N, C-alpha and C positions, 0 to 999 in steps of 0.2 A: 504493498499500500505506499503510495508514495504524499510526499505535504502536501498534495492540491485534494490530497481524498478526503484526509485527516483533518484537514478545513472545514470542508464539504459538509462534511458527517456531521460537524458541534455545529456549522448553520444554518442545520436545519431545524423547523419548533420543536421543543423541550419540553415534558414537564413543566410544572411549577418548581416540585421538588421531587429528590432520589425518593420513590414512593407512590408516585401518585396513583402513579397506573390503578396499583394492586389496591389501595387506601381505602375505608368506610368513606363515602363522598356523600357531604348531607351538603342541601342550600335551605337560608333562610331567606326571611321577608322581615325587614323592620320597616314599619307600615305607617306611614305621618294621617293624623286624618284630621279635621277641623271641628272640635267642639264648643259652642257661643263664638265663633271668630276666633277662637284659639286656637295651637296648632295641641296638637296632643298627638305620643305614640303610644301605640296600640299595644296588647299583650296579651297572652292566651295564658289559661290555668289547664294544666293538662286533666283531659280525665283522671275518679281516679279509681277508674277499675284498671287501667291500664296496665300495660305486664312494666314498663319500663317508665322511670320515676313519675308515679300518678300523682296530681296533684301539685307535680312542679309548675314556677311560673316560663315562658320560653315565647318566642318569635314564632311565627307558622314555618313551617316549612320541615324539611326528612329529607331523608335517604334520594340522590338522586340516581333511577332507573335505568334502565337501559335501554327505553322506550325517549328519554328528557335527552334532548337534541345537544345542552347546554346550560349551566349549574341556573342559569337565572329559567330555562324552562322549570326544570324544577321547584325552586321556589315561586311559581306562578302556578305551577302545578297543586301543590299540596298548600296553598293560598286558599286554592278554589275548593279542595273537599276539603278545610279542616272549619275554613271561616265562610263558603259558596260565596266567595269574589272571584266575578268571571275578571280574568285578565287583562279586557280589556276598560275593565273601569279602575284598574291601575296605572299610575301611569309612575315610570323608573326614572329614579332621580339621580339616581349612583352606585355603582359597584366597588366594596370596599374591601379593603382588601383580606385575602382568606385565614382564615383562622386554624394552623395546625396544632392543631393536640398536640398529634405523635406521628412519625410517620407514617402509621396506621388509621389517622383521622384527621379528617377535616372537611372546613365549613366554609362552601365561600355567602357571604351576607351582602343584599340589596336592600339599598330603601329605596321606599314607591312610596304615594301618596295612592290613600283611598278615597274616590268620589264614592259619595252617599253610604255613610260607612254602619250602615242603620245593623246590627248584627243579632239577628235576629235568630235568620236558619240554620246558625253553626252547627256542626257535628256533634253533634251528646256521646258518638261512641268514642271521641276523641278528644272531645275539646268540654270542659266542665264549666267555664266563665269567663266572660274580657272583661275587660277593664283598657282607661286612659292613663294616661301620667301628664301634663303639662306637660312640654317641653320648654318654657320657661323654668320649673320645677328641675328639673334635673340638666338646665343650664348653671343655674346658680345651688345643683345641692351639689356636697362631694362624699363620693359612697366610703364607707368603712373596709380597712384589709384584713383578714386573716389571714397566716400563713398555716400549707398544711405539708406539713414534710413526706417526701417520697422517695423509697427506697427498694430501688431492686430483688428481688426476689430470686434467685435463679429457680429452673425446676427441675425435678429428681434427679434426670437422667444428663444434667449441665454437663457436657466433659471438664471438667475440672482439670483432669490433667493433660490437658494439653494450651493450658495456658498458667503464663508467668505465678509462682506463690498456690495455684492450685486453690481448694477451699476456704483458704486466707486472704486470696485474693481482693482489695480494700474496696467496696462497689462506693462510690460515689453520688450521696446522698443530696438530693436536689428540694428547697423549698420552693412552694407553690402558691403564686398569690390566687389568693379571691378573695371577689368583690362584691359589697351587699348595698343595695337600696333599697332601705324603707320607707315606705308610702302606703297611706291609708288601709295599715293592716297588712298590709300584699309587702313581702322581701322578695327581690328579684338578686338571684346569684349568680353562680354559676357559667356555664357556657353563653347566659342569656345575658347576664351583671357584665360580664365579660367584652363582648359584641357592643354591648351598647353604653359602654363607660369609652368604648374607642369613636364610634358614632357623636358622641357626645365633644370630646376632643375636638375632630376634624370639621365639627362645626362653628364652636365655639369662636 
């Protein structure tokens, strides 16, 4: 392989990060709505009967299916399935940087304006409730932070005999930031709070 061929290989489109093709990929919409002539951000409370994260607060969204041509298509499809809002009622105003939780999990966030946001037909199998938070409150409110220690735990069949120091290898423990917003009895935290915090910082 000659030098020009090497260059051609690396000038081709590449994934966003190593492992993107095999990662669990999801997309979410940050919905902006008008309430009494004031901008609000809309949130979902996940149905209490959901197998994963029941009762958690989230943005509409979910796994990118093989039938979704783009992450945006997935975010719009999931918003329709969860909230009953058709894609043509949503004006996309921006795409945020993806959140790479790990090499095996990535989330693609989009921000959009929902016109006529009367949420009476949301999917009760997936959504327990919906509520909104004034954008002005979010712009002027500082979330609080807690740290979670994350320590690697090798599987029982990990080949310690192939690495230096074997089972005495010093794994690096890292701290993960978890942000919290408390608003009128609701607590927004986890992935949703992390994306929300980035979104608010971008529009300040």
